N, C-alpha and C positions, 0 to 999 in steps of 0.2 A: 679422560675426565672421569673421576669417580662418580658413579650414578647411584643415588639413594633409591632403593626400592620403595615404591609408593603403593600401598594397598588401601583401596576404598571399600569399607565394609558395611554390612547391614543392608545390602542391596535387595530390592524386592521387585524392581521393574526393569524391563528391557531398556527403556529410554534413559534411565539413570545409569545403567551399566555402560551403554554406548557413549553417553556423555563423558563418563569417567575415562574411558579408553581414549576418546578423542582429545581429552585434556592432558593425556600423558600418563595415566595410571598403568602400573605394571601388573597388579593382581586385583581380582574382584572377589570380595568376600560375601559368602552366603551363610546365614545362620540356620543350620539344619536341626540343631538339637540344643535345647535350653530355653529358659523362660525369657522371652524377648518379644516386643511388638514387631520386631523385624524378622521374625522367624518365617522361613518359607519351606515348602516341601522340596524333596529332591527333584521331583518332576518340574517344579517351577524353576529351580536353579538350572536344570538341564535345558529347559526350553530357552532360557536366556542365553546360556553359553552356546547352544547350537546355532543361535542367530548371530553369534560373534565369533567366527572361525579364528582360531589362534589365541583367543583370550585365555588367560590363566585364571581358572576359578579355584577358590580356596573354600573348603567346607569347614565351617566353624561349629564345634560341638562341645557340649558340657558333659563331662563324666561318661563318655561312651566306653564300652568294652572294645577291644581291638576288632572283634568280629562286627560289632555295630558300626564302628567307624569305617571299616572296609566296605561294608554293604552300602551305607549311605553315600560314601564317596563315589562308588561305582555307579549307583543310580543317578547321582547328580552330574556325573561326567566331569568332575573336578580333577585338577592335577596335584593339589596339595591339601593337607588337612591342618587345622589349627585346634589344639586341644586345651580346654580349660578343665581344671579339677581332676587331672589324672596324675598318677605317679610315673614320672618319666623313667625312673630307674627300672620299673617293671614292664615298661612298654616293649613289645617285641622288636628286636633290632632288624628283623627281616620284614617289617611292615612295608607294603609295596609302594607307598607314596611318601614323599618328603613331609616331615612333621615339624610344626612349630609348637613348642610347649609354652603355655602362658603361665607366668608367675605374677600373681597379684601383689601390688605394693600399697601399703597403707599410707594414709596422709602424713604420718610421721617419718616415712621412708623405710619402714620395716618390710622386708620381703616375707610374704605369708606362705611360701612354699619353697622347697629346695630348688636350686638351679639344676637343669638337666646336665647331661654330659656335654663337654665342650664341642663335641662333633655336631650337636643339635642346634637348631635355630631357636632362640628364646625370645618371647615377647614379654615385655614388662608393661603392665596395664594397671590402672587405678582399681583397687579392690572394691568390689560391689557385690557381696554375697555370692549367690549361685548364678547370677546373670552373666551373659557372655558379652562383656564390655558395654559400651553405650552410656557410661556414667556421665560423660561430658566434663569430667574433672581431671585436672593434672595431678601428678604426684611429684615429689622432690626429684628433680632431674639429676642431681649429683649421684643418686643411686644408679641410674642408668649409665652415667659416665664411668663409674667404677666397674660395672659389669661389662661394659663395652670394651674395656681394655683387654679382656680375655675371651669374650664370646661374640658371636654374631648376634646382634640385638635389634629387634624391632621395638620402637617406642610407640605406645598408644596411650589414650586417655586425655581428653580435652584438647586435642590438637586442632588447629585451624590456620587459616592464612595469616592471621595476625601474630601468632606466637611460634609457629613451627621453625622459623629461621633462628630464633633465639635458642630453642632447644637444640637444633642442629649444631649451632656454634659450641654449645656446652658438651654435647654427647658424642657427636660424629657416629651415629648408629649405622647399621647395615640398612635399616629401613624404617618407615613410618607407617602408621595406620590411623585412619580417622573414620568416624561414623556419625555420631549424633551431632557434632558441631558443623557438619556439612549438610544438615537437613532443613527442609521447610516444615516438616512434621515427621513423627516417627515412621521410618521406612521410606520416606519420600525425600529424595535429595534435592537440594537447591543447586542448579548447575553453576551459578555464579560463585557460590562458596566452594564448590568442587574445583572450579578453574583457578580461583585465587589460591587455594591450598596447594595445588600441584605446581602452579607457577612459582610460588614462593620456594618450594623445595628445589625446583630446577634452577632458580636464580641462585640459590645457595650452592648448588653443585657447580655452577659456572664460576662463581666467585672463588670457590676453593681451588679451582683448577688454574686460576690466573695469579 
C-alpha cells in the first residue's frame, strides 16, 4: 500500500508531539527560525524529541545560511530540515541532512520561487510573506498536481480532516503537512483535529490500494 507521509508542523509541546505520533504522523515539525507564534528554541525541540525515541523531527527555518541550518539542526536533534526563502540551486549538495525546499504558491496559482532539482523534495505551501507556513489557506491544487507528475511533492496550506482527501484525490502527493488548521490556539494542537486529519489520510491510502 502506498503510504502518504504525514507531517504535523508547528509543534511546541511534548503532549502534542506524542499525540501526533500516536495518531500515525510520520514527521514532527518544529519552527526554529522565522517569524511565527509557533517558534521554539533548538533546546525545546530537542527535549521533545529526546522524550520520543525514534521520532523524525524536521527543523523548519526561514532564510538560513547553510552553516546556520546545520548548527540549528544539530542542536535540535532533528533528522531533516525544511527551508523557506532559500535558493535551492545554490544550496550545498553535500549538506548532511535531507532537505525539503518550500516553494510558495499565490492564490492565483503562481509559484513564487523556482522549483529545486528533481532530486530534492519540494513543499508547495500557500504564500504568506516571510512567515513559515501557518496561513490556514489553501492554494489551487491543480498546481500541485502538475508538479507532482515530476517531483516528490509535499502539499501544505489549509489542510485538515475535512479537505485532505479531496486534495489527495487530485494531487497524489508524496506527503502532506498541516499546522494551523489542527490547532486549538497558535502553537497548541487540538488532538481530535490531529486524529481526524491523519485518519483521513490513512483512509485515502487504504482506498487507493483496493
